[in-house]
PyMOL CGO cylinders between C-alpha atoms (Angstrom):
from pymol import cmd
from pymol.cgo import CYLINDER

trace = [
    CYLINDER, -81.40, 76.06, 7.85, -79.21, 74.39, 10.69, 0.3, 1, 1, 1, 1, 1, 1,
    CYLINDER, -79.21, 74.39, 10.69, -79.31, 76.27, 13.82, 0.3, 1, 1, 1, 1, 1, 1,
    CYLINDER, -79.31, 76.27, 13.82, -75.64, 76.99, 15.90, 0.3, 1, 1, 1, 1, 1, 1,
    CYLINDER, -75.64, 76.99, 15.90, -75.11, 75.83, 19.41, 0.3, 1, 1, 1, 1, 1, 1,
    CYLINDER, -75.11, 75.83, 19.41, -72.03, 77.28, 20.89, 0.3, 1, 1, 1, 1, 1, 1,
    CYLINDER, -72.03, 77.28, 20.89, -70.29, 74.43, 22.50, 0.3, 1, 1, 1, 1, 1, 1,
    CYLINDER, -70.29, 74.43, 22.50, -72.41, 71.30, 21.52, 0.3, 1, 1, 1, 1, 1, 1,
    CYLINDER, -72.41, 71.30, 21.52, -71.29, 69.41, 18.51, 0.3, 1, 1, 1, 1, 1, 1,
    CYLINDER, -71.29, 69.41, 18.51, -73.84, 68.51, 15.91, 0.3, 1, 1, 1, 1, 1, 1,
    CYLINDER, -73.84, 68.51, 15.91, -75.85, 69.91, 13.06, 0.3, 1, 1, 1, 1, 1, 1,
    CYLINDER, -75.85, 69.91, 13.06, -78.82, 69.57, 10.32, 0.3, 1, 1, 1, 1, 1, 1,
    CYLINDER, -78.82, 69.57, 10.32, -79.78, 66.12, 10.30, 0.3, 1, 1, 1, 1, 1, 1,
    CYLINDER, -79.78, 66.12, 10.30, -82.52, 64.10, 8.74, 0.3, 1, 1, 1, 1, 1, 1,
    CYLINDER, -82.52, 64.10, 8.74, -85.16, 61.71, 10.97, 0.3, 1, 1, 1, 1, 1, 1,
    CYLINDER, -85.16, 61.71, 10.97, -85.82, 58.44, 8.92, 0.3, 1, 1, 1, 1, 1, 1,
    CYLINDER, -85.82, 58.44, 8.92, -88.75, 56.45, 10.24, 0.3, 1, 1, 1, 1, 1, 1,
    CYLINDER, -88.75, 56.45, 10.24, -90.02, 53.27, 8.93, 0.3, 1, 1, 1, 1, 1, 1,
    CYLINDER, -90.02, 53.27, 8.93, -92.60, 50.82, 9.80, 0.3, 1, 1, 1, 1, 1, 1,
    CYLINDER, -92.60, 50.82, 9.80, -91.79, 47.27, 9.57, 0.3, 1, 1, 1, 1, 1, 1,
    CYLINDER, -91.79, 47.27, 9.57, -93.04, 43.76, 10.10, 0.3, 1, 1, 1, 1, 1, 1,
    CYLINDER, -93.04, 43.76, 10.10, -92.42, 42.11, 13.56, 0.3, 1, 1, 1, 1, 1, 1,
    CYLINDER, -92.42, 42.11, 13.56, -90.35, 39.40, 12.09, 0.3, 1, 1, 1, 1, 1, 1,
    CYLINDER, -90.35, 39.40, 12.09, -86.52, 40.19, 13.03, 0.3, 1, 1, 1, 1, 1, 1,
    CYLINDER, -86.52, 40.19, 13.03, -86.16, 42.84, 10.17, 0.3, 1, 1, 1, 1, 1, 1,
    CYLINDER, -86.16, 42.84, 10.17, -85.66, 45.77, 12.06, 0.3, 1, 1, 1, 1, 1, 1,
    CYLINDER, -85.66, 45.77, 12.06, -83.06, 43.79, 14.21, 0.3, 1, 1, 1, 1, 1, 1,
    CYLINDER, -83.06, 43.79, 14.21, -81.33, 42.78, 10.86, 0.3, 1, 1, 1, 1, 1, 1,
    CYLINDER, -81.33, 42.78, 10.86, -81.63, 46.40, 9.85, 0.3, 1, 1, 1, 1, 1, 1,
    CYLINDER, -81.63, 46.40, 9.85, -80.26, 48.27, 12.80, 0.3, 1, 1, 1, 1, 1, 1,
    CYLINDER, -80.26, 48.27, 12.80, -76.97, 45.90, 12.86, 0.3, 1, 1, 1, 1, 1, 1,
    CYLINDER, -76.97, 45.90, 12.86, -76.63, 46.79, 8.98, 0.3, 1, 1, 1, 1, 1, 1,
    CYLINDER, -76.63, 46.79, 8.98, -76.85, 50.33, 9.73, 0.3, 1, 1, 1, 1, 1, 1,
    CYLINDER, -76.85, 50.33, 9.73, -74.37, 50.09, 12.56, 0.3, 1, 1, 1, 1, 1, 1,
    CYLINDER, -74.37, 50.09, 12.56, -71.88, 48.24, 10.24, 0.3, 1, 1, 1, 1, 1, 1,
    CYLINDER, -71.88, 48.24, 10.24, -72.21, 49.86, 6.94, 0.3, 1, 1, 1, 1, 1, 1,
    CYLINDER, -72.21, 49.86, 6.94, -73.04, 53.55, 8.16, 0.3, 1, 1, 1, 1, 1, 1,
    CYLINDER, -73.04, 53.55, 8.16, -71.83, 53.90, 11.90, 0.3, 1, 1, 1, 1, 1, 1,
    CYLINDER, -71.83, 53.90, 11.90, -75.44, 54.69, 12.67, 0.3, 1, 1, 1, 1, 1, 1,
    CYLINDER, -75.44, 54.69, 12.67, -75.58, 54.85, 16.44, 0.3, 1, 1, 1, 1, 1, 1,
    CYLINDER, -75.58, 54.85, 16.44, -78.65, 57.12, 16.60, 0.3, 1, 1, 1, 1, 1, 1,
    CYLINDER, -78.65, 57.12, 16.60, -81.32, 54.64, 16.17, 0.3, 1, 1, 1, 1, 1, 1,
    CYLINDER, -81.32, 54.64, 16.17, -84.26, 52.79, 17.80, 0.3, 1, 1, 1, 1, 1, 1,
    CYLINDER, -84.26, 52.79, 17.80, -86.75, 50.54, 17.32, 0.3, 1, 1, 1, 1, 1, 1,
    CYLINDER, -86.75, 50.54, 17.32, -90.36, 50.15, 19.53, 0.3, 1, 1, 1, 1, 1, 1,
    CYLINDER, -90.36, 50.15, 19.53, -93.07, 47.68, 19.18, 0.3, 1, 1, 1, 1, 1, 1,
    CYLINDER, -93.07, 47.68, 19.18, -96.78, 48.61, 18.16, 0.3, 1, 1, 1, 1, 1, 1,
    CYLINDER, -96.78, 48.61, 18.16, -99.89, 47.40, 16.09, 0.3, 1, 1, 1, 1, 1, 1,
    CYLINDER, -99.89, 47.40, 16.09, -101.04, 48.14, 12.81, 0.3, 1, 1, 1, 1, 1, 1,
    CYLINDER, -101.04, 48.14, 12.81, -103.32, 47.60, 10.19, 0.3, 1, 1, 1, 1, 1, 1,
    CYLINDER, -103.32, 47.60, 10.19, -101.89, 47.70, 6.55, 0.3, 1, 1, 1, 1, 1, 1,
    CYLINDER, -101.89, 47.70, 6.55, -103.78, 50.15, 3.96, 0.3, 1, 1, 1, 1, 1, 1,
    CYLINDER, -103.78, 50.15, 3.96, -104.59, 47.44, 1.67, 0.3, 1, 1, 1, 1, 1, 1,
    CYLINDER, -104.59, 47.44, 1.67, -105.84, 45.36, 4.53, 0.3, 1, 1, 1, 1, 1, 1,
    CYLINDER, -105.84, 45.36, 4.53, -108.32, 47.87, 5.95, 0.3, 1, 1, 1, 1, 1, 1,
    CYLINDER, -108.32, 47.87, 5.95, -109.49, 48.41, 2.34, 0.3, 1, 1, 1, 1, 1, 1,
    CYLINDER, -109.49, 48.41, 2.34, -110.14, 44.96, 2.00, 0.3, 1, 1, 1, 1, 1, 1,
    CYLINDER, -110.14, 44.96, 2.00, -112.38, 44.82, 5.04, 0.3, 1, 1, 1, 1, 1, 1,
    CYLINDER, -112.38, 44.82, 5.04, -116.02, 44.32, 5.48, 0.3, 1, 1, 1, 1, 1, 1,
    CYLINDER, -116.02, 44.32, 5.48, -117.50, 47.55, 5.62, 0.3, 1, 1, 1, 1, 1, 1,
    CYLINDER, -117.50, 47.55, 5.62, -118.08, 48.77, 9.34, 0.3, 1, 1, 1, 1, 1, 1,
    CYLINDER, -118.08, 48.77, 9.34, -115.34, 46.44, 10.70, 0.3, 1, 1, 1, 1, 1, 1,
    CYLINDER, -115.34, 46.44, 10.70, -111.82, 47.01, 11.72, 0.3, 1, 1, 1, 1, 1, 1,
    CYLINDER, -111.82, 47.01, 11.72, -109.62, 44.71, 10.78, 0.3, 1, 1, 1, 1, 1, 1,
    CYLINDER, -109.62, 44.71, 10.78, -107.28, 42.79, 12.85, 0.3, 1, 1, 1, 1, 1, 1,
    CYLINDER, -107.28, 42.79, 12.85, -104.07, 44.90, 14.13, 0.3, 1, 1, 1, 1, 1, 1,
    CYLINDER, -104.07, 44.90, 14.13, -101.00, 42.92, 13.44, 0.3, 1, 1, 1, 1, 1, 1,
    CYLINDER, -101.00, 42.92, 13.44, -97.67, 43.39, 15.45, 0.3, 1, 1, 1, 1, 1, 1,
    CYLINDER, -97.67, 43.39, 15.45, -95.21, 45.86, 13.85, 0.3, 1, 1, 1, 1, 1, 1,
    CYLINDER, -95.21, 45.86, 13.85, -92.03, 47.63, 14.55, 0.3, 1, 1, 1, 1, 1, 1,
    CYLINDER, -92.03, 47.63, 14.55, -91.55, 51.27, 14.11, 0.3, 1, 1, 1, 1, 1, 1,
    CYLINDER, -91.55, 51.27, 14.11, -87.83, 52.39, 13.36, 0.3, 1, 1, 1, 1, 1, 1,
    CYLINDER, -87.83, 52.39, 13.36, -86.10, 55.73, 13.83, 0.3, 1, 1, 1, 1, 1, 1,
    CYLINDER, -86.10, 55.73, 13.83, -83.11, 56.76, 12.67, 0.3, 1, 1, 1, 1, 1, 1,
    CYLINDER, -83.11, 56.76, 12.67, -81.28, 60.28, 12.77, 0.3, 1, 1, 1, 1, 1, 1,
    CYLINDER, -81.28, 60.28, 12.77, -78.47, 60.66, 10.32, 0.3, 1, 1, 1, 1, 1, 1,
    CYLINDER, -78.47, 60.66, 10.32, -76.35, 63.62, 9.32, 0.3, 1, 1, 1, 1, 1, 1,
    CYLINDER, -76.35, 63.62, 9.32, -78.08, 65.80, 6.17, 0.3, 1, 1, 1, 1, 1, 1,
    CYLINDER, -78.08, 65.80, 6.17, -75.23, 64.86, 3.78, 0.3, 1, 1, 1, 1, 1, 1,
    CYLINDER, -75.23, 64.86, 3.78, -75.66, 61.27, 4.12, 0.3, 1, 1, 1, 1, 1, 1,
    CYLINDER, -75.66, 61.27, 4.12, -79.56, 61.17, 4.46, 0.3, 1, 1, 1, 1, 1, 1,
    CYLINDER, -79.56, 61.17, 4.46, -80.48, 59.88, 0.78, 0.3, 1, 1, 1, 1, 1, 1,
    CYLINDER, -80.48, 59.88, 0.78, -77.62, 57.09, 0.78, 0.3, 1, 1, 1, 1, 1, 1,
    CYLINDER, -77.62, 57.09, 0.78, -79.17, 55.87, 4.60, 0.3, 1, 1, 1, 1, 1, 1,
    CYLINDER, -79.17, 55.87, 4.60, -82.74, 56.26, 3.08, 0.3, 1, 1, 1, 1, 1, 1,
    CYLINDER, -82.74, 56.26, 3.08, -81.88, 53.94, -0.11, 0.3, 1, 1, 1, 1, 1, 1,
    CYLINDER, -81.88, 53.94, -0.11, -80.22, 51.79, 1.82, 0.3, 1, 1, 1, 1, 1, 1,
    CYLINDER, -80.22, 51.79, 1.82, -82.87, 51.35, 4.28, 0.3, 1, 1, 1, 1, 1, 1,
    CYLINDER, -82.87, 51.35, 4.28, -85.48, 50.89, 1.46, 0.3, 1, 1, 1, 1, 1, 1,
    CYLINDER, -85.48, 50.89, 1.46, -83.19, 47.99, 0.04, 0.3, 1, 1, 1, 1, 1, 1,
    CYLINDER, -83.19, 47.99, 0.04, -82.14, 46.12, 3.06, 0.3, 1, 1, 1, 1, 1, 1,
    CYLINDER, -82.14, 46.12, 3.06, -85.51, 46.58, 4.67, 0.3, 1, 1, 1, 1, 1, 1,
    CYLINDER, -85.51, 46.58, 4.67, -87.30, 44.95, 1.68, 0.3, 1, 1, 1, 1, 1, 1,
    CYLINDER, -87.30, 44.95, 1.68, -89.23, 48.00, 1.50, 0.3, 1, 1, 1, 1, 1, 1,
    CYLINDER, -89.23, 48.00, 1.50, -89.02, 47.68, -2.47, 0.3, 1, 1, 1, 1, 1, 1,
    CYLINDER, -89.02, 47.68, -2.47, -91.84, 45.18, -2.16, 0.3, 1, 1, 1, 1, 1, 1,
    CYLINDER, -91.84, 45.18, -2.16, -95.32, 45.47, -1.78, 0.3, 1, 1, 1, 1, 1, 1,
    CYLINDER, -95.32, 45.47, -1.78, -96.63, 44.87, 1.75, 0.3, 1, 1, 1, 1, 1, 1,
    CYLINDER, -96.63, 44.87, 1.75, -93.47, 45.18, 3.43, 0.3, 1, 1, 1, 1, 1, 1,
    CYLINDER, -93.47, 45.18, 3.43, -93.96, 48.49, 5.29, 0.3, 1, 1, 1, 1, 1, 1,
    CYLINDER, -93.96, 48.49, 5.29, -93.28, 52.10, 5.00, 0.3, 1, 1, 1, 1, 1, 1,
    CYLINDER, -93.28, 52.10, 5.00, -90.64, 54.76, 5.21, 0.3, 1, 1, 1, 1, 1, 1,
    CYLINDER, -90.64, 54.76, 5.21, -90.51, 58.54, 5.01, 0.3, 1, 1, 1, 1, 1, 1,
    CYLINDER, -90.51, 58.54, 5.01, -88.05, 61.06, 6.23, 0.3, 1, 1, 1, 1, 1, 1,
    CYLINDER, -88.05, 61.06, 6.23, -88.11, 64.88, 7.86, 0.3, 1, 1, 1, 1, 1, 1,
    CYLINDER, -88.11, 64.88, 7.86, -85.32, 67.45, 8.42, 0.3, 1, 1, 1, 1, 1, 1,
    CYLINDER, -85.32, 67.45, 8.42, -84.16, 67.79, 11.83, 0.3, 1, 1, 1, 1, 1, 1,
    CYLINDER, -84.16, 67.79, 11.83, -82.82, 71.50, 12.61, 0.3, 1, 1, 1, 1, 1, 1,
    CYLINDER, -82.82, 71.50, 12.61, -80.20, 70.12, 14.92, 0.3, 1, 1, 1, 1, 1, 1,
    CYLINDER, -80.20, 70.12, 14.92, -79.07, 66.91, 16.13, 0.3, 1, 1, 1, 1, 1, 1,
    CYLINDER, -79.07, 66.91, 16.13, -76.07, 65.97, 18.40, 0.3, 1, 1, 1, 1, 1, 1,
    CYLINDER, -76.07, 65.97, 18.40, -73.80, 62.76, 17.29, 0.3, 1, 1, 1, 1, 1, 1,
    CYLINDER, -73.80, 62.76, 17.29, -73.38, 59.86, 19.75, 0.3, 1, 1, 1, 1, 1, 1,
    CYLINDER, -73.38, 59.86, 19.75, -69.91, 58.53, 19.91, 0.3, 1, 1, 1, 1, 1, 1,
    CYLINDER, -69.91, 58.53, 19.91, -69.98, 55.22, 21.69, 0.3, 1, 1, 1, 1, 1, 1,
    CYLINDER, -69.98, 55.22, 21.69, -66.82, 54.19, 23.13, 0.3, 1, 1, 1, 1, 1, 1,
    CYLINDER, -66.82, 54.19, 23.13, -65.07, 51.01, 21.23, 0.3, 1, 1, 1, 1, 1, 1,
    CYLINDER, -65.07, 51.01, 21.23, -65.54, 48.70, 24.22, 0.3, 1, 1, 1, 1, 1, 1,
    CYLINDER, -65.54, 48.70, 24.22, -69.34, 49.55, 24.69, 0.3, 1, 1, 1, 1, 1, 1,
    CYLINDER, -69.34, 49.55, 24.69, -70.12, 47.31, 21.74, 0.3, 1, 1, 1, 1, 1, 1,
    CYLINDER, -70.12, 47.31, 21.74, -68.74, 43.96, 22.37, 0.3, 1, 1, 1, 1, 1, 1,
]
cmd.load_cgo(trace, "trace")
C-alpha cells in the first residue's frame, strides 16, 4: 500500500540491502547501477562481519576473526525492484558461494533524487 503525500513526488519503493566483501565490488556495483538503471538513491558503509560458514567452522567457544565488509543500500521504485535485485546479484557475484548476501524489503514511500547534470562531472 502506497501512502500519497500531497506535493511531494515519490511513491512505493523497495530497499535492497546487500553485504559484500571489502574488495571494491561495491564501488563497481554503485557505478553500474547508476549507469544501467539511473540509480541515485544508494549508499555504502564499512563494517566488520563474520561469514556464517566461517562461524560454523570455528572451534567451540571461540569467535572467528571478523573481516572488513561493505553494506550497500539501494532504494528503487517498486516497478523496477525485481530487475535491479537480479542485476545486483549478477554483477556483485552473489550467485557464487561465500560472496555475500542480499535481501529486499518494501517501503511505503520514497522520494526520488534528481541530480543536476553537471553534478556527476
